[in-house]
C-alpha positions in Angstrom: 54.4 162.3 76.7 55.3 158.7 76.9 54.8 156.8 80.2 56.8 153.8 81.0 54.9 151.0 82.8 56.7 148.4 85.0 56.6 144.8 84.0 54.7 142.9 86.6 56.1 139.6 88.0 53.8 136.8 89.2 52.4 137.1 92.8 52.6 140.9 92.8 49.6 142.5 94.4 47.7 145.3 92.5 44.5 147.3 92.5 42.4 148.1 89.5 42.3 151.7 88.3 38.7 153.0 88.0 37.2 149.6 89.0 34.0 148.4 87.5 31.5 146.0 89.0 33.3 143.2 90.8 36.8 144.7 90.3 37.4 146.2 93.7 40.0 144.9 96.2 43.4 143.4 95.9 44.3 141.3 92.9 47.3 138.9 92.5 49.1 138.9 89.2 49.4 135.6 87.4 51.0 135.1 84.0 51.4 137.6 81.2 49.3 136.7 78.2 51.2 135.7 75.1 50.7 138.0 72.1 49.2 140.8 74.2 51.7 143.5 73.0 54.8 145.1 74.4 53.4 148.6 75.1 50.4 147.6 77.2 50.6 143.9 78.0 47.6 142.0 79.5 47.9 139.9 82.6 45.8 137.2 84.2 44.7 138.3 87.7 43.2 136.4 90.6 41.2 138.3 93.3 42.8 137.7 96.7 39.5 137.4 98.6 37.5 135.0 96.6 39.8 133.7 93.8 37.8 135.2 90.9 39.9 135.6 87.8 40.1 138.4 85.2 42.3 139.4 82.3 43.2 143.1 82.3 45.8 145.4 80.6 48.7 146.9 82.5 47.4 150.4 82.1 44.4 149.6 84.2 46.5 148.4 87.2 48.0 150.2 90.1 51.0 148.6 91.9 50.4 148.3 95.6 53.0 145.9 96.9 55.9 144.3 95.2 57.0 140.8 96.2 60.7 141.6 95.7 62.6 144.3 97.4 65.3 146.2 95.5 68.0 148.5 96.8 66.2 151.5 95.4 63.0 150.8 97.3 64.7 150.5 100.7 64.7 153.4 103.0 68.1 155.0 103.7 68.9 156.5 107.1 
């Protein structure tokens, strides 16, 4: 089974899947790293609370809030 992962845009807020020491809380996505691959790209992340930076692969991230709203994400009445 193949799972499609969304491409993350800068300033999107994410959480880390199965966080290790120092990886809890909300993280803000920075730039995608060059040469990190198409299937599981790596992103530079900055922790919202204290500004710590990490580099993690997309498969370790959970999308919490997107900065852009699309028509498919709006609630219809």
